[in-house]
N, C-alpha and C positions, 0 to 999 in steps of 0.2 A: 782321216779327222773331218769331224761337221765345222763348218764354218756358221755361226753363228754368231751376234751381238750381242748376246748373253752371255757371260763369263762369270763363275764365281770360285771362290777358293774353296777346297775339301781336305781334310785330314782322315787319314786310314790306317788300316791294320792290315796288309794284306799278305796269302804266303803264294811264294812265287815259283814257280818249277824251271830252274836256267838250265839247259842243256850243258853238258861237259865240257864241251867245246865252242862255249859261248864266247864272242871278242869280251874283251876287258874285264874288269872285275865284276864282283856278283852284285855288288848295288846298281853300276852303270848297267849291266845286262838286263837284271830285274825292273828298273828304271824304264829302257827300254820296250822288256815285254807290256808294262802297263801301259804304256804309250800307245800301245797299238790300239787301242781301246778307242772305237769311234768316239766317244764320249769325252777321251781325257784329250787337251790341248798341249800340255807338257807336265814334267814332275817336276817342281820346283826345289821337291829337298825330299832327302830319302836317306835313312838308319837301320843299319841291321840289328834288328833283336831276336833274332836264332836262325840257326841252321840244321840243317837235318839231309846230310850225303845221301845218294842214293848211287844204284848202278849206273845211270845213262843220263842223272842228273840231280841236280843239288835244290834242293825247297830250300827257299829265304825267305823268314819272315820279317817283314819291313815294316815300318812306320814312315807314309808315304804323306806328303803333301803335294797336291796338284792343283791346275788349271782347269775346271771342267768347262763343257759349251752345252748349250740347250738350248731349250725354249723356258723364257721366262715362267714361273710360277710350276715348273716341272717339279716332279717329286721327287725328293731323295731316294726313294727306293728305286727309281727307276735309272736311278744312276749306277746302284748299287747293282742292279742287276745287269746292265750293259758290261759293268767292269768283272763281276763273277759269272758272266758268260764268256770272257778270252780264255782262249785255252789256256793251261797253265798259271789264271788266277783266280785266287780264291779269297772273296773279301771277309775279315773276322772283324771288323768296327770300321764306321764309316760316318764324319759328323761335318757339317758347313762350318769356316772357320770365319771369322768374321776380323776382316785381315787389319783393321785399324786399331782393334783390342788386341788383335794378338801379338804386332809389331811391338808394343811395347814389355810384353813380356814371354818367356818361351815356358809352355805350360807342357806336361808330358801328355802325349795323346788320351790317357786313359782318364786321366785328369778333366781333360776338355771334354771326354764324353759324356762321364760324371756328372759336372757342374750342370750340363745342358740337360743332362733327364733330370737332374732335382729343379730345375729353373721350371720346367715345363709342368713338372705333377702340381698337382692340385694342394696348399697349403694344409697342413694338419688342424683341425681346432677339437 
């Protein structure tokens, strides 16, 4: 874990390969695997979105919210690469979360990402 003064909230959908004999349930084991990433301080929330059993592991698709650490102004793409480079983790979607606005409502990840894409697009004339 990197110790930095700059922390920010992130929502992501990730596919995590959880070994057959991992400790705990699939959510806690998948969260621990995501937390191994140096740029992730801690996972604060995780919800299973899909399962794909395998011979030696189960691929669990999780919607996660986590606290990321890094340098102020660091690009979200840098964080995405860091998480994606972790063994057993594949990032499907990722977006920063405004914690104040997010505490008022529980918006699904797809809607949050879509809203952010629309809000950054140029208006149609």
